[in-house]
C-alpha positions as CSV (number, residue, x, y, z in Angstrom):
1,M,53.1,-100.7,-10.4
2,T,53.8,-97.4,-12.1
3,T,57.2,-95.9,-12.5
4,A,56.5,-93.3,-9.8
5,Q,55.4,-96.0,-7.4
6,L,58.4,-98.2,-8.1
7,M,60.7,-95.1,-7.7
8,S,59.1,-94.1,-4.4
9,L,59.5,-97.7,-3.0
10,A,63.2,-97.9,-4.3
11,I,64.1,-94.7,-2.6
12,I,62.7,-95.8,0.7
13,V,64.3,-99.2,0.5
14,L,67.7,-97.6,-0.2
15,M,67.2,-95.1,2.6
16,M,66.5,-97.9,5.1
17,A,69.5,-99.7,3.9
18,A,71.7,-96.6,4.5
19,F,70.2,-96.2,7.9
20,I,71.0,-99.7,8.9
21,W,74.5,-99.4,7.4
22,G,75.2,-96.5,9.6
23,R,78.1,-95.0,7.6
24,F,76.5,-91.7,7.4
25,R,74.6,-89.8,10.1
26,Y,70.9,-90.2,10.0
27,D,70.0,-86.6,9.3
28,L,72.3,-86.6,6.3
29,V,70.8,-89.9,4.9
30,A,67.2,-88.4,5.3
31,C,68.2,-85.2,3.5
32,G,69.8,-87.2,0.7
33,A,66.6,-89.3,0.3
34,L,64.6,-86.1,0.2
35,I,66.8,-84.6,-2.5
36,A,66.6,-87.9,-4.5
37,A,62.8,-88.0,-4.2
38,V,62.5,-84.4,-5.4
39,A,64.9,-85.0,-8.3
40,T,63.0,-88.0,-9.5
41,G,59.6,-86.2,-9.1
42,V,58.3,-88.6,-6.4
43,V,58.1,-85.5,-4.1
44,Q,56.9,-82.3,-5.7
45,Q,59.2,-79.3,-5.2
46,A,56.4,-77.4,-3.4
47,D,56.1,-80.2,-0.8
48,A,59.8,-80.7,-0.3
49,F,59.9,-78.8,3.0
50,S,56.5,-79.5,4.3
51,G,57.9,-81.8,6.9
52,F,59.4,-78.8,8.8
53,S,55.9,-77.7,9.7
54,D,54.6,-81.1,10.5
55,D,53.1,-81.7,13.9
56,I,55.6,-84.4,14.8
57,V,58.6,-82.1,14.5
58,I,56.9,-79.6,16.8
59,I,56.0,-82.3,19.3
60,V,59.5,-83.9,19.5
61,G,61.3,-80.5,19.7
62,S,59.0,-79.2,22.3
63,A,59.1,-82.4,24.3
64,L,62.9,-82.3,24.3
65,L,62.8,-78.7,25.7
66,V,60.2,-79.6,28.3
67,S,62.1,-82.6,29.4
68,A,65.3,-80.5,29.8
69,G,63.3,-78.0,31.9
70,V,62.1,-80.8,34.2
71,A,65.6,-82.2,34.5
72,R,67.1,-78.8,35.3
73,S,64.6,-78.1,38.1
74,G,66.1,-80.9,40.2
75,I,62.6,-82.0,41.2
76,M,63.2,-85.5,39.8
77,E,66.3,-86.0,41.8
78,Y,64.4,-85.1,44.9
79,A,61.6,-87.6,44.0
80,I,64.2,-90.3,43.6
81,Q,65.8,-89.5,46.9
82,R,62.4,-89.3,48.6
83,F,60.7,-92.4,47.1
84,A,63.3,-94.7,45.8
85,P,66.6,-94.1,47.7
86,E,67.7,-97.7,47.7
87,V,67.2,-98.5,44.0
88,S,70.8,-99.0,42.8
89,T,71.0,-102.0,40.6
90,V,70.5,-101.4,36.8
91,R,67.8,-104.0,36.5
92,A,65.8,-102.6,39.4
93,Q,66.2,-99.1,38.1
94,L,65.1,-100.3,34.6
95,A,62.0,-102.0,36.1
96,L,60.9,-99.0,38.1
97,L,61.3,-96.7,35.0
98,V,59.6,-98.9,32.5
99,I,56.7,-99.8,34.8
100,I,56.0,-96.2,35.7
101,V,56.2,-95.0,32.1
102,T,53.9,-97.9,31.0
103,L,51.3,-97.1,33.6
104,L,51.4,-93.4,33.0
105,S,51.0,-93.9,29.3
106,A,47.7,-95.6,29.7
107,F,46.1,-92.3,30.9
108,V,48.2,-89.5,29.5
109,K,49.9,-88.9,26.3
110,N,52.8,-91.4,26.0
111,I,55.3,-88.7,24.9
112,G,54.4,-86.7,28.0
113,A,54.8,-89.7,30.3
114,L,58.2,-90.3,28.7
115,A,59.3,-86.7,29.0
116,I,58.6,-86.8,32.8
117,M,60.7,-89.9,33.3
118,I,63.8,-89.1,31.1
119,P,65.4,-86.9,33.7
120,I,65.0,-89.8,36.2
121,A,66.6,-92.1,33.8
122,Y,69.7,-89.8,33.6
123,Q,69.8,-89.7,37.4
124,F,69.7,-93.5,37.7
125,A,72.4,-93.7,35.0
126,R,74.7,-91.5,37.1
127,R,73.8,-93.5,40.3
128,S,74.7,-96.8,38.7
129,N,77.6,-95.5,36.6
130,T,76.0,-96.7,33.3
131,S,74.9,-95.1,30.0
132,P,71.3,-93.6,29.8
133,S,71.0,-95.7,26.6
134,V,70.4,-98.7,28.9
135,F,67.1,-97.1,30.0
136,L,65.8,-94.8,27.3
137,M,64.8,-97.2,24.5
138,P,63.1,-99.7,27.0
139,M,61.2,-96.7,28.4
140,A,60.1,-95.6,24.9
141,F,58.9,-99.1,24.1
142,G,57.1,-99.2,27.5
143,S,55.3,-96.0,26.7
144,L,54.0,-97.5,23.4
145,L,52.8,-100.6,25.3
146,G,51.1,-98.6,27.9
147,G,49.2,-96.6,25.2
148,L,47.5,-99.8,24.1
149,M,45.5,-100.2,27.3
150,T,43.0,-97.5,27.0
151,L,41.1,-95.5,24.3
152,I,42.9,-92.3,25.0
153,G,46.3,-94.0,25.4
154,T,47.4,-93.6,21.8
155,S,46.1,-92.1,18.6
156,P,45.5,-95.5,16.7
157,N,43.0,-96.5,19.3
158,I,41.0,-93.3,18.9
159,V,41.1,-93.5,15.1
160,V,40.1,-97.2,15.0
161,S,37.2,-96.5,17.3
162,R,36.0,-93.9,14.8
163,V,36.3,-96.4,12.0
164,R,34.2,-98.9,13.9
165,Q,31.5,-96.2,14.5
166,E,31.4,-95.6,10.8
167,M,31.0,-99.3,10.1
168,T,28.7,-100.4,12.9
169,G,27.4,-97.2,14.5
170,E,29.1,-98.1,17.8
171,T,32.5,-96.9,19.1
172,F,34.9,-98.7,21.3
173,G,34.7,-97.8,25.1
174,M,37.4,-96.4,27.2
175,F,38.4,-99.8,28.6
176,D,37.5,-102.0,25.7
177,F,41.2,-102.1,24.8
178,T,42.3,-103.0,28.4
179,P,42.2,-106.9,28.4
180,V,44.3,-107.3,25.4
181,G,46.4,-104.1,26.0
182,A,47.1,-105.1,29.6
183,A,48.3,-108.5,28.6
184,L,50.6,-107.1,26.0
185,A,51.9,-104.5,28.5
186,V,52.7,-107.1,31.1
187,A,54.3,-109.4,28.7
188,G,56.3,-106.6,27.1
189,V,57.5,-105.1,30.4
190,V,58.7,-108.4,31.6
191,F,60.5,-108.9,28.3
192,L,62.2,-105.5,28.5
193,I,63.3,-106.1,32.1
194,I,64.8,-109.5,31.3
195,F,66.2,-109.0,27.9
196,Y,67.3,-105.3,27.9
197,R,70.9,-106.5,27.4
198,L,70.0,-107.2,23.7
199,L,70.4,-103.4,23.4
200,P,74.1,-102.2,22.9
201,I,75.3,-99.6,25.3
202,R,75.7,-96.3,23.5
203,T,77.0,-92.9,24.4
204,R,75.5,-89.7,22.9
205,A,78.0,-88.6,20.3
206,S,77.7,-84.8,21.2
207,A,78.5,-85.7,24.8
208,S,81.9,-87.2,24.0
209,I,83.8,-83.9,24.5
210,H,82.2,-83.6,27.9
211,E,83.3,-87.0,29.0
212,A,86.8,-86.1,27.9
213,I,86.8,-83.4,30.5
214,D,87.5,-85.8,33.4
215,I,87.2,-83.5,36.3
216,N,85.7,-85.3,39.3
217,N,87.4,-83.6,42.3
218,Y,85.9,-80.2,42.5
219,V,85.8,-78.6,45.9
220,T,83.2,-76.1,46.8
221,E,82.2,-74.2,49.9
222,A,78.6,-74.3,51.0
223,R,76.8,-72.7,54.0
224,V,73.8,-74.1,55.9
225,V,71.3,-71.3,55.9
226,A,67.9,-70.7,57.6
227,D,65.8,-72.5,54.9
228,S,68.2,-75.4,54.4
229,T,66.4,-78.7,54.5
230,I,69.5,-80.3,56.1
231,A,69.6,-78.0,59.2
232,G,69.2,-80.1,62.3
233,K,70.0,-83.3,60.4
234,T,73.1,-85.3,60.4
235,L,76.0,-85.2,57.9
236,A,75.1,-88.7,56.8
237,D,71.7,-87.4,55.7
238,L,73.4,-84.8,53.6
239,L,75.8,-87.2,52.0
240,K,72.9,-89.4,50.8
241,L,71.9,-86.5,48.5
242,G,75.2,-86.8,46.7
243,G,74.5,-90.5,45.9
244,G,78.0,-91.6,47.2
245,Q,79.8,-89.2,44.9
246,T,80.6,-86.5,47.4
247,V,82.6,-86.2,50.5
248,V,82.6,-83.4,53.2
249,T,86.2,-82.7,54.0
250,S,85.7,-80.1,56.7
251,I,83.0,-78.3,58.8
252,L,83.6,-74.8,60.0
253,R,81.3,-73.8,62.9
254,S,83.0,-70.6,63.9
255,R,86.2,-68.8,63.1
256,A,88.2,-71.0,65.4
257,L,86.0,-74.2,65.6
258,H,86.6,-76.9,63.0
259,V,84.3,-79.9,63.5
260,T,85.4,-83.3,62.4
261,P,83.1,-84.5,59.6
262,F,81.8,-87.7,61.3
263,P,78.6,-89.1,59.8
264,D,76.6,-88.5,63.0
265,V,77.5,-84.8,63.3
266,T,74.4,-82.7,63.5
267,L,74.5,-79.7,61.1
268,R,73.5,-76.3,62.2
269,E,72.5,-73.0,60.6
270,G,75.7,-71.1,59.9
271,D,77.9,-74.1,59.4
272,I,80.3,-73.9,56.4
273,L,81.0,-77.1,54.6
274,L,83.9,-77.9,52.3
275,I,82.5,-80.5,49.9
276,E,84.5,-82.4,47.2
277,G,82.9,-84.3,44.3
278,A,81.9,-84.3,40.6
279,P,80.0,-81.2,39.4
280,D,76.7,-82.9,38.9
281,A,76.8,-84.6,42.4
282,L,77.7,-81.2,44.1
283,D,74.9,-79.6,42.3
284,R,72.4,-82.3,43.4
285,M,73.5,-81.9,47.0
286,V,73.5,-78.2,47.1
287,A,70.1,-77.9,45.3
288,Q,68.2,-80.5,47.3
289,A,69.7,-79.4,50.7
290,K,69.2,-75.7,49.7
291,L,72.7,-74.8,50.7
292,S,74.2,-71.4,49.7
293,V,77.4,-71.5,47.6
294,T,77.4,-67.8,46.8
295,G,77.5,-66.4,50.3
296,G,74.4,-64.3,49.5
297,R,76.2,-62.4,46.8
298,D,74.0,-62.0,43.6
299,M,75.2,-61.1,40.2
300,A,74.5,-57.7,38.7
301,G,71.3,-58.0,36.6
302,G,69.7,-60.5,39.0
303,K,70.5,-64.1,39.9
304,H,68.2,-65.3,37.1
305,L,70.9,-64.3,34.6
306,A,73.9,-65.8,36.3
307,T,75.8,-68.4,34.6
308,A,78.6,-70.8,35.7
309,V,81.6,-71.4,33.6
310,E,84.5,-73.8,33.9
311,A,87.9,-72.4,33.0
312,I,91.5,-73.3,33.4
313,I,94.0,-70.8,34.9
314,G,96.5,-70.0,32.1
315,E,100.3,-69.3,32.5
316,N,99.8,-65.5,32.2
317,S,96.7,-65.3,34.5
318,S,96.5,-62.6,37.2
319,L,94.9,-65.2,39.5
320,I,98.2,-67.2,40.0
321,G,99.5,-66.7,43.5
322,G,96.3,-64.9,44.7
323,S,93.1,-66.0,46.2
324,A,89.5,-64.9,45.6
325,Q,89.6,-62.8,48.9
326,R,92.9,-61.1,48.2
327,L,92.0,-60.4,44.6
328,A,88.5,-59.2,45.6
329,L,86.9,-61.1,42.6
330,Y,83.4,-60.3,43.6
331,D,84.0,-56.5,44.3
332,R,86.3,-56.0,41.2
333,F,84.7,-58.3,38.6
334,N,81.2,-59.1,40.0
335,V,82.2,-62.8,39.9
336,N,81.8,-65.5,42.4
337,L,84.3,-68.4,42.7
338,L,82.1,-71.5,43.2
339,A,84.6,-74.4,43.0
340,V,88.2,-75.3,42.4
341,S,89.7,-78.5,41.1
342,R,93.4,-79.3,41.5
343,K,95.0,-82.4,40.1
344,G,96.3,-84.9,42.7
345,E,95.7,-82.7,45.7
346,R,92.9,-82.3,48.2
347,I,92.0,-78.7,49.1
348,Q,91.5,-78.2,52.8
349,E,91.3,-74.4,53.0
350,R,88.1,-72.3,52.7
351,L,87.4,-71.6,49.1
352,G,88.1,-67.9,49.2
353,A,91.5,-68.4,50.9
354,V,92.8,-71.0,48.4
355,T,96.0,-69.7,46.7
356,L,95.3,-70.4,43.0
357,R,97.9,-72.0,40.8
358,L,98.7,-72.5,37.1
359,G,96.5,-75.3,35.8
360,D,93.8,-75.1,38.4
361,V,90.3,-75.5,37.1
362,V,87.8,-73.1,38.5
363,V,84.0,-72.6,38.3
364,L,83.2,-68.9,38.1
365,Q,79.6,-67.5,38.3
366,G,78.8,-64.2,36.6
367,N,76.7,-62.4,34.1
368,P,76.8,-64.3,30.8
369,Q,77.1,-61.1,28.8
370,T,80.3,-60.0,30.6
371,M,81.8,-63.3,31.4
372,P,83.9,-63.7,28.1
373,D,85.6,-60.4,28.7
374,I,86.3,-61.1,32.3
375,L,87.8,-64.5,31.5
376,R,90.1,-62.8,29.0
377,E,91.1,-60.2,31.5
378,L,91.8,-62.8,34.2
379,G,93.8,-64.9,31.7
380,C,91.5,-68.0,32.1
381,L,90.8,-70.4,29.3
382,P,87.1,-71.6,29.3
383,L,86.6,-75.3,28.8
384,A,84.2,-76.8,26.2
385,E,80.7,-75.6,27.1
386,R,78.7,-78.1,29.2
387,P,75.9,-77.4,31.7
388,I,77.3,-76.4,35.1
389,L,74.3,-75.8,37.3
390,L,76.1,-75.4,40.7
391,G,74.7,-72.3,42.4
392,S,72.1,-71.6,39.7
393,F,68.6,-70.5,40.4
394,R,65.9,-73.2,40.3
395,R,62.2,-73.0,39.8
396,G,61.3,-76.1,41.7
397,I,57.8,-77.3,41.0
398,V,57.2,-74.9,38.1
399,P,58.4,-77.1,35.3
400,V,56.4,-80.1,36.5
401,A,53.3,-77.9,36.9
402,I,53.8,-76.8,33.2
403,L,54.1,-80.3,32.0
404,V,51.2,-81.6,33.9
405,A,49.1,-78.7,32.6
406,A,50.1,-79.6,29.0
407,M,49.1,-83.2,29.5
408,A,45.8,-82.3,31.2
409,A,45.0,-80.0,28.3
410,T,45.5,-82.8,25.9
411,A,43.6,-85.4,27.9
412,L,40.6,-83.2,28.3
413,G,40.6,-82.2,24.6
414,L,41.3,-78.5,25.3
415,L,44.3,-78.3,23.1
416,P,45.8,-80.6,20.4
417,V,49.1,-82.3,21.4
418,P,51.4,-80.1,19.2
419,L,50.0,-76.9,20.5
420,A,50.0,-78.1,24.1
421,F,53.6,-79.1,24.1
422,F,54.7,-76.1,22.1
423,T,52.9,-73.8,24.7
424,A,54.7,-75.8,27.5
425,A,58.1,-75.3,25.9
426,V,57.6,-71.6,25.5
427,A,56.4,-71.4,29.2
428,M,59.6,-73.1,30.3
429,V,61.5,-70.1,28.8
430,V,59.0,-67.4,29.8
431,F,59.2,-68.6,33.4
432,R,63.0,-68.9,33.2
433,V,63.1,-72.5,34.0
434,I,65.6,-72.8,31.1
435,P,67.8,-69.8,30.5
436,L,67.4,-68.4,26.9
437,R,71.1,-69.3,26.1
438,E,70.4,-73.0,26.7
439,V,67.2,-73.3,24.7
440,Y,68.7,-74.4,21.4
441,G,71.2,-76.7,23.1
442,A,68.3,-78.6,24.6
443,I,66.7,-79.2,21.1
444,D,68.3,-82.0,19.2
445,G,68.8,-80.4,15.8
446,P,69.8,-83.6,13.8
447,I,66.7,-85.5,15.0
448,L,64.4,-82.7,14.0
449,V,66.1,-82.4,10.5
450,M,65.8,-86.1,10.0
451,L,62.1,-86.1,10.8
452,A,61.4,-83.0,8.6
453,A,63.2,-84.6,5.7
454,L,61.6,-88.0,6.1
455,I,58.0,-86.9,6.2
456,P,57.5,-86.0,2.6
457,V,59.7,-89.1,1.5
458,S,57.5,-91.4,3.5
459,D,54.3,-89.8,2.4
460,S,55.3,-90.4,-1.3
461,L,54.1,-94.0,-0.9
462,R,50.6,-92.7,-0.4
463,R,50.8,-89.9,-2.9
464,T,51.9,-92.2,-5.7
465,G,49.3,-94.8,-4.9
466,A,51.9,-97.4,-3.9
467,T,50.1,-98.1,-0.6
468,D,46.8,-98.9,-2.5
469,V,48.5,-101.4,-4.7
470,I,50.3,-103.1,-1.8
471,S,47.1,-103.2,0.2
472,A,45.2,-104.9,-2.7
473,W,47.9,-107.6,-2.9
474,L,47.6,-108.2,0.8
475,A,43.9,-108.4,0.8
476,D,44.1,-111.1,-2.0
477,F,46.7,-113.0,-0.1
478,A,44.8,-112.8,3.3
479,A,41.6,-114.3,1.7
480,A,43.3,-117.7,1.7
481,L,44.3,-117.7,5.3
482,P,42.4,-119.0,8.4
483,P,41.1,-116.3,10.9
484,A,44.3,-116.5,13.1
485,G,46.5,-116.2,10.1
486,A,44.5,-113.3,8.8
487,L,44.7,-111.4,12.1
488,T,48.5,-112.1,12.2
489,L,48.9,-110.8,8.7
490,I,46.9,-107.6,9.3
491,M,48.9,-106.9,12.5
492,I,52.2,-107.4,10.7
493,V,51.1,-105.2,7.8
494,A,50.2,-102.4,10.3
495,M,53.6,-102.8,12.0
496,A,55.4,-102.6,8.7
497,V,53.5,-99.6,7.4
498,T,53.6,-97.4,10.4
499,P,57.3,-96.3,10.1
500,F,56.4,-94.8,6.8
501,L,53.1,-93.2,7.7
502,N,52.3,-91.8,11.1
503,N,50.5,-94.3,13.3
504,A,47.0,-92.6,12.9
505,A,47.5,-92.6,9.1
506,T,48.4,-96.3,9.2
507,V,45.1,-97.0,10.8
508,L,43.2,-95.0,8.2
509,V,45.0,-96.9,5.4
510,V,44.9,-100.4,6.8
511,A,41.7,-100.5,8.9
512,P,39.4,-100.3,5.9
513,I,41.2,-103.2,4.3
514,A,41.0,-105.2,7.5
515,A,37.3,-104.4,7.9
516,S,36.5,-105.2,4.2
517,F,38.4,-108.5,4.5
518,A,36.4,-109.5,7.7
519,S,33.1,-108.5,6.0
520,T,33.9,-110.5,2.9
521,L,34.6,-113.7,4.9
522,G,31.7,-113.2,7.2
523,Y,33.9,-112.3,10.3
524,R,33.1,-109.7,13.0
525,P,35.3,-106.7,12.4
526,E,36.3,-105.8,16.0
527,A,39.3,-108.2,16.3
528,F,40.7,-107.1,13.0
529,L,40.3,-103.4,13.9
530,M,42.0,-104.1,17.2
531,A,44.8,-105.8,15.3
532,V,45.3,-102.8,13.2
533,A,45.4,-100.5,16.3
534,I,47.9,-102.8,18.0
535,G,50.2,-103.0,15.0
536,A,50.1,-99.3,14.3
537,G,50.8,-98.5,17.9
538,C,53.7,-100.9,18.3
539,D,56.6,-99.6,16.1
540,F,59.6,-101.0,17.8
541,L,61.7,-101.4,14.7
542,T,62.6,-97.8,13.8
543,P,63.1,-94.4,15.4
544,I,60.9,-92.7,12.9
545,G,57.5,-94.4,13.3
546,H,56.5,-92.9,16.6
547,Q,57.7,-89.7,18.3
548,C,58.6,-91.6,21.5
549,N,61.2,-93.6,19.7
550,T,62.5,-90.4,18.0
551,L,62.6,-88.6,21.3
552,V,65.2,-91.0,22.8
553,M,67.3,-91.4,19.8
554,G,69.6,-88.4,20.3
555,P,69.8,-88.5,24.1
556,G,70.5,-92.3,24.0
557,G,73.1,-92.0,21.2
558,Y,71.3,-94.8,19.4
559,K,71.9,-95.9,15.8
560,F,69.1,-96.8,13.4
561,S,70.1,-100.5,13.6
562,D,69.8,-100.5,17.4
563,Y,66.0,-100.5,17.3
564,P,65.4,-103.8,15.7
565,R,67.9,-105.5,18.1
566,L,65.5,-105.1,21.0
567,G,62.4,-104.2,19.0
568,L,62.2,-107.3,16.6
569,P,61.8,-109.9,19.4
570,L,59.4,-107.6,21.2
571,S,57.3,-107.3,18.1
572,L,57.3,-111.0,17.7
573,L,56.2,-111.3,21.3
574,V,53.4,-108.8,20.8
575,I,52.1,-110.8,17.8
576,I,52.3,-114.1,19.7
577,V,50.4,-112.7,22.7
578,A,47.9,-110.5,20.9
579,V,46.4,-112.9,18.3
580,P,45.1,-115.5,20.8
581,M,44.0,-112.7,23.2
582,L,42.1,-111.0,20.4
583,M,40.3,-114.2,19.4
584,L,39.5,-114.8,23.1
585,V,38.2,-111.3,24.0
586,W,36.7,-110.5,20.6
587,P,35.4,-113.7,19.0
588,I,35.2,-113.6,15.3
């Protein structure tokens, strides 16, 4: 090997070691590797930042934004309540999520299927009081397994079909991949459901400050209005929407009539409910039941621009000793009081009549441009920024329609995947599914920087010719193996290469070697080409080989070393199941 080839390989080996060590954050490690590659000449200076324009960066960033839009709409929470209200155990939730993602990924782009289900994973995590990390990586792996089942399920299948056409004049059909792919999907899903505990429970690092704000007893006042879905139903039906995390402390039916909040009480239009619970649970209940928490009062500039802010009443606040009604918060400041939290005390009064005290935590809704000045004038200290959706405007079915349109465009070949998802992300902002101020918070910057830095470093193996040298060594070694051993080796090579090239490029590099090897020994090429496609489509060992793995890394709070904990035994299972299935379905 040449000096450049050895240097490229050494940089990648050291980078992987640093990832596994975990001492430094992954984006810093990737940037350090890029600098080292440029300094040694392995990556040309002109190519150093080529990764920032790469398709995978656009796909992952756009998918994160689209997924956040779907989550913000509340449509997924409604779907859970409608179709899976009794799924409460972690294993049952995991099984449902992984199976749905796997099946969807057979017919739509796997990153789109994953983006649809990520909000449901968050909802299940809240319901079962566990970390989303329990669900997200198994879902990502399930999406990769599902893609193996059809021609359009994943890029390697399409590329390997083209390679076969160039060799034999015949392509693979839509369901030629199904017998082997379905067997792998079934075996893989069963493995993930049974052995998901191999994965350590993680918490997203950037969410730690939010978890430190342990405020779980907000009280809000909500009115049953004409279009409320809960009108005419019982209080028990309303409480189901809160997932057991809310309680109705009082029902006001008229100025003088207070109805005891028994579960069988029928709710009527005009009823005013005092509800206590965590912010996200209150938000789910209010959004799904279509209750009004603003009393019909919209902010100046339109309700689309309204924002909700958590703040603590400071010692010099003008709110101390007053109430929202007496202080005329809405008339004087154009601000709605949405909720109040008071340590160690249950609030029984109507929200507008609550006498506010030093240390109370309030949720105020107003125009985001004027809110900072209003908080200073009121003497309130805003808490660390986190999404408070209570009382915010929702677009309902719009974000799901945008995502479905993007996936349909890719499935029909109307748009390439990067452009389709980028368009969907822009549409989320244009249609105000996500407020402009929240856009960059939804995009995980460290993940995108890591990807952009890694792309030219990984590509240095190909540019220096190191992949050709390694491929020649493997071909010489494989010639001495029996058919099953050769198939196994080809699959392992594809699995090992795909983290450093994208999976389509892996097929282009490894498939000719596999086909040449098969031809030399007089074997039919189909099983070997299939082995390459399976290996390239099954990167379970790193977060960088496939965009689905990358997509869940930030939200799940995973470390680089977490992937092989669950992914290595899954990879071994894929090899064990795939090799005999290939020899059975595609005799060589």
